[in-house]
C-alpha positions as CSV (number, residue, x, y, z in Angstrom):
1,M,125.1,87.7,101.5
2,I,124.7,91.0,99.4
3,T,122.2,93.7,100.3
4,I,120.8,96.1,97.8
5,Y,118.7,99.2,98.8
6,H,116.6,99.1,95.7
7,N,114.0,101.3,93.9
8,N,112.3,99.2,91.1
9,R,111.3,102.3,89.4
10,C,114.9,103.7,89.2
11,S,116.6,102.2,86.1
12,K,120.2,102.5,87.7
13,S,118.8,100.3,90.6
14,R,117.5,97.8,88.4
15,E,120.6,97.7,86.7
16,G,122.4,97.0,89.8
17,L,120.3,94.3,90.7
18,C,120.7,92.8,87.2
19,F,124.7,92.9,87.7
20,L,124.3,91.2,91.1
21,E,122.0,88.5,89.7
22,D,124.7,88.0,86.8
23,A,127.4,87.5,89.4
24,K,125.5,84.7,90.8
25,V,125.6,86.2,94.5
26,E,123.0,85.7,97.2
27,I,121.0,89.0,97.3
28,E,118.9,90.4,100.0
29,I,116.6,93.1,98.4
30,V,115.5,96.2,100.6
31,N,112.6,98.1,99.1
32,Y,113.6,101.2,101.1
33,L,110.6,103.1,99.7
34,E,108.2,100.7,100.9
35,K,109.6,100.7,104.4
36,S,111.8,103.7,105.3
37,P,115.2,102.8,106.9
38,K,115.4,103.8,110.7
39,K,117.9,106.5,111.6
40,R,120.4,103.9,113.0
41,E,120.2,102.0,109.7
42,I,121.1,105.2,107.8
43,K,124.0,106.0,110.1
44,S,125.3,102.6,109.5
45,L,125.2,103.0,105.8
46,L,126.9,106.2,105.9
47,K,129.7,104.7,107.9
48,K,130.0,101.7,105.4
49,L,129.8,104.0,102.6
50,K,132.1,106.7,104.4
51,Y,129.9,109.5,103.3
52,K,128.7,112.5,105.1
53,P,124.9,112.6,105.3
54,L,124.5,115.3,102.6
55,E,126.6,112.8,100.2
56,L,123.6,110.4,100.3
57,V,121.1,112.9,99.5
58,R,119.4,113.1,95.9
59,Q,119.9,117.0,95.9
60,K,117.9,117.5,92.6
61,E,114.7,115.8,94.0
62,T,111.6,118.0,94.3
63,I,111.2,117.0,98.0
64,W,115.0,118.4,98.6
65,I,114.5,121.5,96.6
66,Q,111.2,122.5,98.0
67,N,111.9,121.8,101.6
68,F,115.7,121.7,102.4
69,K,117.7,123.4,99.7
70,G,119.6,126.4,100.9
71,K,118.9,125.6,104.8
72,D,121.7,125.3,106.9
73,L,121.0,121.8,108.1
74,N,123.3,119.8,110.6
75,D,124.1,116.0,109.9
76,E,121.1,114.8,112.3
77,E,118.7,117.1,110.5
78,I,119.7,115.8,107.0
79,I,119.4,112.0,108.2
80,D,116.0,113.1,109.8
81,A,114.8,114.2,106.3
82,M,116.0,110.8,104.7
83,V,114.1,108.9,107.2
84,K,110.9,111.1,106.6
85,Y,111.4,111.0,102.8
86,P,113.2,107.9,101.7
87,T,113.1,109.2,98.1
88,L,115.9,111.5,99.1
89,I,118.2,108.5,99.5
90,E,120.9,108.0,96.7
91,R,120.4,104.7,95.1
92,P,121.2,101.9,94.6
93,I,123.2,101.4,97.7
94,I,125.1,97.9,97.7
95,V,126.2,96.5,101.1
96,N,128.5,93.8,101.6
97,G,129.6,93.3,105.3
98,N,131.3,96.5,106.5
99,K,131.4,97.8,103.0
100,A,129.0,99.6,100.8
101,V,129.1,101.6,97.5
102,I,126.5,103.5,95.5
103,A,126.3,101.5,92.3
104,R,126.5,104.4,90.0
105,P,128.0,103.0,87.5
106,K,126.8,99.5,88.3
107,E,130.4,98.5,87.9
108,R,131.2,99.8,91.3
109,I,129.8,96.8,92.5
110,L,132.8,95.2,91.9
111,E,135.0,97.1,94.6
112,I,133.0,95.3,97.3
113,L,132.3,91.6,95.8
């Protein structure tokens, strides 16, 4: 089963979901803005993505700019920010087993199918 961390208001996220539906794969949709991922879940995603926490942050988001930009934050503090403000999490994240990609562009999904 493929998991998509999805925000329906985001066009890139909708494109990723359509791509998966067209691929006829079984999909689990995680609406991460409705139920914020826990710290351990974000750490697991980072490991699968092979990302450092800052690489998963949407650094142009107003919340980031107003509250965190320019501060010397460690990885734990960045993860805590994503837990508190899930809109900071880059999207869409597509997970297949122990691999994951940020589907920008949506064709990156092919890397893990």
